[in-house]
N, C-alpha and C positions, 0 to 999 in steps of 0.2 A: 504494500500500500504506500502510495506516494502522497505525502501531505505537504501542501504549500501554505505557508503562513504569509498572508498579506497584511502588513501593518498599515493601518490608515494613518495619514499624516495628521498631526495635531493642527487644529484650526487656531490661527493666531490673528490678532488685530493690533494695529499700530496707531496709537494716538499721535496727534500733532506734537512734534518736538517743541517744547516750550522755549521761546526766545528770551534770553536774559542778557541784555546789553548788545544784542545783534538785531538786525532788521527782521521783521516778521516774514518777509518773502524769502530771506535767506534760510530761516528755520523751516519754512515750508518746503524749500528745495531739498534740504537735508532729510526731511521726513520722506519725501518722494524717493530719494536715493536709498534710504533705509528700507522702504517697502520693496524696491527693486532688488536690492541685495538679498533680502529674505526670500523673495520669490526665486531668485537665481540659485540660492543654496539648495533648493529642492527638499528641504527638511519639513517645511510647513505648508499648509494650505492657508494662504494669506487672504483675509477678508478685505475686499475692496474698500478704500477709504470713503468713497461716496456712500456705500452701503452702511458703513459705520456712522457716518454723519447723519444719514436718514434715521437710523435707530436712535441716535442720541437726540436728534431733533424731536422725534416722536415721543420720547420720554422726557423732553424738556431739559436735557443735560447739555452743557457746553463742552465742545471738543478741545478747546485750547486751555492751557493753564491748569490741566489736571495733574496733580503731583502726588496725592496721597494714595498709598497702596490699597486702602479700603475702597476708595472710589474706583480705582482700576479694577478691582475684583467685582464691584457692583456693575460696572460697564461691561466687563467680560461675561458676566452671567446673563445680562440682558441681550448681548450680542451672540450668545451661544458659542463662545470660543473657549478653548482650553487654556490659552495663554494670552497675555496682553504685554505689549511693549510700550513703555513710556520713558521720557527722558527730557533733557535740557541741552541746549547749546548756548554758550555764553562767552563773554569776554571779561577777563579780569586783568587790568593793567594791559600788558601787551600779549597776553596768552589767550588763545581761543580754546575752548574746551567743549567736548561732546561727551555726555554721560547718558547711558541708557541701561534699562533693566528689563528682564523678563519676569513676569509674575505668573505663577501657577494659580489659575482661578479656583481650582478645587481646594488647594491647601492654603491659599492666600499668602504663600511664601515667595520670596524673591528666589528664583532659580539660578539666575546668573546676572552679573552686573559687569559692565565694561565701560572704559573711558578712553578718550584720545585727547591729547593736548598738543598744541603747536604754537610756536612764536611767529610762524608765517601768517599769511592772510587767512580769512575765513574760507577761501578757495581750497586750502589744504584739507580742511575738515571734510569738504565735499569730495575732493579727489582721492584722498587717502584714508581719512579718519573713519568714514562711515563703514568701509569694508573691514577695517581693523576692528571696529566696535562690533559689527555683526559677527565676524569670526570669533570674537571673544564671547559674545552672547550665546552662540550655538556650540561653543566648545571646540572650535577648529584651531584657533590660535591661542597660544599661551601669552597672556598679557605681560607676564613677567619678562619674557624675552623681548617683546615688542617695546617695553618701557626702557630697555637698556640703551636706547638711542641717546647719545650725549647731547648736551646743549649745542656743542660745536657742530654736530651733524644736523641739528635742527635748523641751524642758520645757513647751512650750505645751500647751493642752488637747488631748485625744485627737481631738476634732472638727477642730481646726485642723491637727493632725498629719497626718490623713488626706489633706489637700490637698497636703502636702509630698512624698508618695510616689506614684510612678506605679503604676497598678493594671492595666496592660496585660492 
């Protein structure tokens, strides 16, 4: 007897990445790229952002500025997903930072958290940081290794910087 186990992909939803000290449209682009990278990783069935917006609107919940884990769980339950991704992108001094987390809706626990910091422009968050964060969230990249980039490497040219980050 041959038994084939088909494991269904977990359904995941991504809330708008909260803008803190950066422009809202920049945070929206980073959210779009985060969704794209999650789809491309093939590990999850990603809920379309417009569907999530409709669900939130129907339940009179706002999509942006959501930060509490309890609220993420509530939204995840309403959207009928197993996991939610939330996070922030911001600027402190001369450093841009992207932080994201995956919340397990059933247990209300943070499953994984990842971040990316750069002294370059916000562009680097979009070009390099989102992929690194997604790899960290899904367990493909080891953040400890990725964080070993020295400040001198961070200030090198973008072409050289590309070589310093894994692109798994």
